[in-house]
N, C-alpha and C positions, 0 to 999 in steps of 0.2 A: 578553595571553596568546593564543598562536596557536590557531586553531580546529582541531579534529581532522578537520573536513570539508574544509578549504581544499585546493584542487587535487586532491582525491580524485574518482575516477569512481565514482558511486554509482548502482546499479541497483535500482529498486523493482519488484517483481513482483506483479501483481494478478490473481487468478483471474478476477474480474469488474471491470467498469470503475470502480466506486466504492470498491473495497476498500482501496486505498492511502490515500485521503483519510480514510476512516473509521478505519483502523487506526493510521496514523502521519502524518496530514496536518499536524500542528503541527511534527513533526520535519522533514518535507519542507520546510516554510517556513524553518526554521532552517538547514538544510543549504544552501539556495539563498542565503540572506542571508549566510552565512559563506564563500561561494565554492566550494561543491561543484559538480561537474559532474554534473548529474542526468539520468537516463534512466528512463523508465517504460514497462513492457510490460503490457498487459491481454490476457488470453487468451480471454475471452468477453464479447461485448456483450449477452448474455442476451436476444437478440431474441425468443426464444420466451416470455419472461415479460412482455413489454410489454403495456400496456393495449390493448384493441381500437382499431382505426383509428389506431394510432400508427405513424409511419414506421419501417421496419425498422432504419434506421441511427441512430435517435434517441439511444440510449445512447452510441454512439460520438461523436456530436455533443456530447452533454453532457460526456463525458469530456474531449474536446479543449477545450471551453469552461472546464471546471474547471482543467485544466492551464495554460490561458492566464492564469487568475487568479494562478497562481504565477509566471508569466513564463517557462514552459518552452516552448522552440521546438518546433514540430511535427516537426522532424527528429530530436528526441530521444524521440519517442513511437512505440510499436509496438503496433498493435491487431490481434489475431487474432480469428477468428470461429468458435471452437469452440462446440458446442451446450452451453448451460447444463446443469449437473448430469450431464454425460456426458463430462467430460474424461478419465475413466478409460478410455473407449473409444479414446482417441487419445494414450495416454501416450507412445508412442515419438515421435510427431510433436511433442508438447509438448517432450520432451527435446531433439529435434533443433533446434527453435526456440531453446531456451535455449543450446545449444552454439553456434549461429550468433550469438546475442547476445554470448556470451562472446568469441568470436573477433573480432567486429566492434567491440565496445566496450572489451573488456579491463577490466572493472570491478574496483575494489578492495574494494567493500563491497556486499553484497546484503541487501535487506530483502524478506522474504516472509512468508506466513502462518505462525503458530506450528505446531509439530508436534502440539500438543494441540487444534488446530482440528478440529471434528467434521464440517464441511461436506465432502462428497465431492470437490468441485472443489478446495477449498483443500488437501486432503490430497495431491492429485496434484501441485499446484504446489510444495508443500513437498518431497515426496519426489523429484520430478524435479529440483527446484532443488538439493537436496543432491548429486545425481549430477553435475549439470552444473558446479556451482561448489564442489566439495568442497575445493578448495585456496584458497578465498577467505574473507574475513570474512563470516559469515552471521548475521543477527539476525531473529528471528521476531516479527512485530507482533501486537498484541492486538485481538481482536474478541470481546468478552465474551459476547455472545449465542450464540456458537458453542462455548463452552468449558464443560467441567465443572471443569477445573482449568487453571491457567496458571502457568508457572514464571517469575516476574518476577525475572530475574537481572540485567538491564541496564536502566538508566534514562537518558533523555535529558532534561535540563532544558530547558523551553521557557518563553517569556514569553506574556503575554496577547495581544500582537500576533500571535504565531504561531498561537494558538488562533483569533483573529479571522480570520486568513487561511484557516485550515482551514474555518471555518464559511462564509466567503464562497465558497470553492470548492464546498462541499457544496450550496450553494443553486443551483448550476448544474444539479443533477440534479432537474429538475422532475418527471420521471416517478416518482421515488422519494419526493419530498416529499409528493405527493398521497396516498401510502399511509399517512402519519402513523405511521410506525414509531418507537418510543421512542428508538432510537439515532440517528435523524435529527432530533434536537432539540438546540438550543443548550445547554439546561440539562444535558443528558446529557454532551455532550463537555466542557463546563466542569467538571462534577462529577467525572468520572473523572480529568481532568487534575489537579484539586485533590487527589484521593485519592492518586494516584501521586506527586505532588509532596510530600505530607505524609510519605510513606515515606522520602524522602531529604532531608527538612528543607529543601525548596524550596517555592515557591508553586505551581508547576505542573510537570508532567513527563509523558512517555509511557513506558510500560514495555515491555520486550522479553524474549523468550526468547533467550538467547545460545547459539547453536549452535556457532559457531567464531569465533575471533579470530586474525587474522593482521595484525600491524602491523610 
């Protein structure tokens, strides 16, 4: 059976450097495995939130290291340096960046944070993403700690090897692992993948809010 991802240009939008891996890192692994042409854009390296005495570009370094785990070439990565929790001050600039990405890449499918995500930066990426890519397929990924509710309308089946790749990539974020947040634990990412898989009678899956479909 042909993959839905094969020969498609797929753009993943991350408000912060680790959001794509956390929200849909197993899907990212499957897309690459099945021949999708992947691009990832991160809008903030959150340098203002780094531990003391940490190099200011540390999260960009960790992001690029995580993407290399997936085998994504640096030429397919875009890193912007907006201040964390203040993307709303730069909405027009963020929109213009997205329009540039659209013109440069011409993606078929966009993954971005869910419209139900409460984080202020995530809301900006969602809303400006809708403006920039309103004529493309758009799916919103799940970050449960930022949601009161989540419309799980689309599911992508993944295998354990894809979850293992997701976890391997997440381990590149040394600055985040030391914070020992529950969502940066292997048991959490396996558990939510099992729960979402159960909902579609599969072993593992990742869930998405379907904003628009264009095939």
